[in-house]
C-alpha positions as a Markdown table, in Angstrom:
| # | Residue | x | y | z |
|---|---|---|---|---|
| 1 | Leu | -14.9 | -8.3 | 1.4 |
| 2 | Leu | -18.1 | -6.4 | 1.5 |
| 3 | Val | -20.1 | -6.2 | 4.7 |
| 4 | Ser | -23.8 | -6.9 | 4.4 |
| 5 | Gln | -26.2 | -4.2 | 5.4 |
| 6 | Ser | -27.6 | -6.5 | 8.1 |
| 7 | Arg | -24.4 | -6.4 | 10.2 |
| 8 | Tyr | -25.2 | -2.7 | 10.7 |
| 9 | Glu | -29.0 | -2.9 | 11.1 |
| 10 | His | -28.7 | -1.4 | 14.6 |
| 11 | Tyr | -27.4 | 1.8 | 13.2 |
| 12 | Arg | -30.3 | 4.1 | 12.6 |
| 13 | Asn | -30.3 | 7.3 | 10.7 |
| 14 | Asp | -30.0 | 9.6 | 13.6 |
| 15 | Ile | -26.9 | 11.8 | 13.7 |
| 16 | Gly | -25.2 | 10.0 | 16.6 |
| 17 | Asp | -25.6 | 6.5 | 15.1 |
| 18 | Val | -24.5 | 7.7 | 11.6 |
| 19 | Ala | -21.4 | 9.3 | 13.1 |
| 20 | Asn | -20.5 | 6.1 | 15.0 |
| 21 | Leu | -21.1 | 4.1 | 11.8 |
| 22 | Lys | -18.8 | 6.5 | 9.9 |
| 23 | Lys | -16.0 | 5.9 | 12.4 |
| 24 | Leu | -16.4 | 2.2 | 12.1 |
| 25 | Cys | -16.4 | 2.2 | 8.3 |
| 26 | Lys | -13.4 | 4.5 | 8.1 |
| 27 | Asn | -11.5 | 2.2 | 10.5 |
| 28 | Glu | -12.5 | -0.8 | 8.2 |
| 29 | Leu | -11.2 | 1.1 | 5.2 |
| 30 | Asp | -7.9 | 1.8 | 6.9 |
| 31 | Ala | -7.5 | -1.9 | 7.8 |
| 32 | Phe | -8.5 | -3.2 | 4.4 |
| 33 | Ala | -6.1 | -0.8 | 2.7 |
| 34 | Gly | -3.4 | -2.4 | 4.9 |
| 35 | Asp | -4.5 | -5.8 | 3.7 |
| 36 | Val | -4.3 | -4.7 | 0.1 |
| 37 | Arg | -0.8 | -3.4 | 0.6 |
| 38 | Leu | 0.3 | -6.7 | 2.0 |
| 39 | Arg | -0.5 | -8.3 | -1.3 |
| 40 | Phe | 2.6 | -6.4 | -2.7 |
| 41 | Ile | 5.0 | -6.2 | 0.2 |
| 42 | Thr | 6.5 | -8.4 | 2.8 |
| 43 | Phe | 5.5 | -7.3 | 6.3 |
| 44 | Ala | 8.3 | -8.3 | 8.7 |
| 45 | Pro | 10.4 | -6.4 | 11.2 |
| 46 | Gly | 13.1 | -4.5 | 9.3 |
| 47 | Gln | 11.8 | -5.4 | 5.8 |
| 48 | Ala | 10.8 | -1.9 | 4.9 |
| 49 | Glu | 14.2 | -0.6 | 5.9 |
| 50 | Thr | 15.8 | -3.3 | 3.8 |
| 51 | Tyr | 13.9 | -2.2 | 0.7 |
| 52 | Ile | 14.7 | 1.4 | 1.4 |
| 53 | Leu | 18.5 | 0.6 | 1.8 |
| 54 | Lys | 18.5 | -1.4 | -1.4 |
| 55 | Ala | 16.8 | 1.3 | -3.4 |
| 56 | Gln | 19.2 | 4.0 | -2.0 |
| 57 | Glu | 22.2 | 1.9 | -3.0 |
| 58 | Ala | 20.8 | 1.1 | -6.4 |
| 59 | Lys | 20.2 | 4.8 | -7.1 |
| 60 | Glu | 23.7 | 5.7 | -6.0 |
| 61 | Leu | 25.2 | 3.0 | -8.3 |
| 62 | Lys | 23.0 | 4.1 | -11.2 |
| 63 | Ala | 24.2 | 7.7 | -10.7 |
| 64 | Leu | 27.8 | 6.3 | -11.0 |
| 65 | Asn | 26.8 | 4.5 | -14.2 |
| 66 | Phe | 27.2 | 1.2 | -12.3 |
| 67 | Thr | 30.9 | 1.7 | -12.2 |
| 68 | Val | 32.6 | 1.3 | -8.8 |
| 69 | Ala | 36.0 | 0.0 | -7.7 |
| 70 | Ser | 34.5 | -1.9 | -4.8 |
| 71 | Met | 31.1 | -3.0 | -3.5 |
| 72 | Ala | 32.2 | -2.4 | 0.1 |
| 73 | Asn | 29.9 | 0.7 | 0.4 |
| 74 | Tyr | 27.0 | -1.2 | -1.2 |
| 75 | Pro | 26.5 | -4.2 | 1.0 |
| 76 | Met | 22.8 | -4.6 | 0.2 |
| 77 | Ile | 23.4 | -4.7 | -3.5 |
| 78 | Ala | 26.3 | -7.0 | -3.1 |
| 79 | Ala | 24.2 | -9.4 | -1.1 |
| 80 | Glu | 21.4 | -9.2 | -3.7 |
| 81 | Met | 23.8 | -9.9 | -6.5 |
| 82 | Gln | 25.4 | -12.8 | -4.7 |
| 83 | Ala | 22.0 | -14.4 | -3.8 |
| 84 | Thr | 20.5 | -13.9 | -7.3 |
| 85 | Ala | 23.5 | -14.2 | -9.5 |
| 86 | Leu | 22.5 | -11.0 | -11.3 |
| 87 | Asp | 25.1 | -8.6 | -12.6 |
| 88 | Leu | 25.3 | -5.1 | -11.1 |
| 89 | Thr | 23.3 | -3.3 | -13.7 |
| 90 | Thr | 20.5 | -5.9 | -13.9 |
| 91 | Cys | 20.3 | -6.1 | -10.1 |
| 92 | Cys | 20.0 | -2.4 | -9.6 |
| 93 | Asn | 17.6 | -1.9 | -12.4 |
| 94 | Thr | 15.4 | -4.7 | -11.0 |
| 95 | Ile | 15.4 | -3.1 | -7.6 |
| 96 | Leu | 14.6 | 0.3 | -9.0 |
| 97 | Tyr | 11.8 | -1.1 | -11.2 |
| 98 | Met | 10.2 | -2.8 | -8.1 |
| 99 | Glu | 10.5 | 0.4 | -6.1 |
| 100 | Asn | 8.6 | 2.2 | -8.9 |
| 101 | Val | 5.9 | -0.5 | -9.0 |
| 102 | Trp | 5.5 | -0.2 | -5.3 |
| 103 | Lys | 5.1 | 3.6 | -5.5 |
| 104 | Gln | 2.4 | 3.2 | -8.1 |
| 105 | Val | 0.6 | 0.6 | -6.0 |
| 106 | Ala | 1.0 | 2.6 | -2.8 |
| 107 | Ala | -0.4 | 5.7 | -4.5 |
| 108 | Ala | -3.4 | 3.8 | -5.8 |
| 109 | Val | -4.2 | 2.3 | -2.4 |
| 110 | Glu | -3.8 | 5.7 | -0.7 |
| 111 | Tyr | -6.0 | 7.4 | -3.3 |
| 112 | Gln | -8.8 | 4.9 | -2.8 |
| 113 | Arg | -8.5 | 4.8 | 1.0 |
| 114 | Leu | -8.7 | 8.6 | 1.2 |
| 115 | Leu | -11.5 | 9.0 | -1.3 |
| 116 | Gly | -13.4 | 6.3 | 0.5 |
| 117 | Lys | -13.1 | 8.1 | 3.8 |
| 118 | Ile | -14.1 | 11.4 | 2.2 |
| 119 | Asn | -17.2 | 9.8 | 0.7 |
| 120 | Val | -18.1 | 8.1 | 4.0 |
| 121 | Asp | -17.8 | 11.5 | 5.7 |
| 122 | Ala | -20.0 | 13.0 | 3.0 |
| 123 | Ala | -22.8 | 10.4 | 3.4 |
| 124 | Thr | -25.8 | 11.4 | 5.4 |
| 125 | Thr | -27.6 | 8.2 | 6.0 |
| 126 | Ser | -26.4 | 4.8 | 7.3 |
| 127 | Val | -27.2 | 3.2 | 3.9 |
| 128 | Asp | -25.2 | 5.9 | 2.1 |
| 129 | Val | -22.3 | 5.4 | 4.6 |
| 130 | Leu | -22.2 | 1.7 | 3.9 |
| 131 | Asn | -22.5 | 2.1 | 0.2 |
| 132 | Ala | -19.6 | 4.6 | 0.2 |
| 133 | Lys | -17.5 | 2.2 | 2.3 |
| 134 | Asn | -18.4 | -0.8 | 0.1 |
| 135 | Thr | -17.6 | 1.2 | -3.1 |
| 136 | Ala | -14.2 | 2.1 | -1.7 |
| 137 | Met | -13.5 | -1.5 | -0.6 |
| 138 | Thr | -14.4 | -2.8 | -4.1 |
| 139 | Ala | -12.0 | -0.2 | -5.7 |
| 140 | Leu | -9.2 | -1.2 | -3.2 |
| 141 | Asn | -9.8 | -4.9 | -3.9 |
| 142 | Leu | -9.3 | -4.3 | -7.7 |
| 143 | Ile | -5.8 | -2.8 | -7.3 |
| 144 | Gly | -3.3 | -5.0 | -8.9 |
| 145 | Gln | -5.8 | -7.3 | -10.6 |
């Protein structure tokens, strides 16, 4: 997780080297934030769209008090119900609960990623840059634990 100071020994405290180190560290923070997100979501083509469609359908059905004559307009929920054997209300509430959990996780990741990059930018020495990045990576790593 944390990168040792020795990996960056060639970065001196002159402005050009610190600027380059900042870019590298911010890129590492972006990549690590992505890795943290992957602890909570499935990364596969079309998966995000699937989650979005299921949440949209669940919200529509909840607004209708889970009362519809036909599930024809809600194919994602119908598929989920068939696969999980959950009733309509439980299925929709589970999907909406998971959407809410994801929003909280995503917000926490985004906060730590952005704060880390701000702190990296504010650092003036290579040691301070690395400390800012390592602090952010530690905070990111703690999300969901």
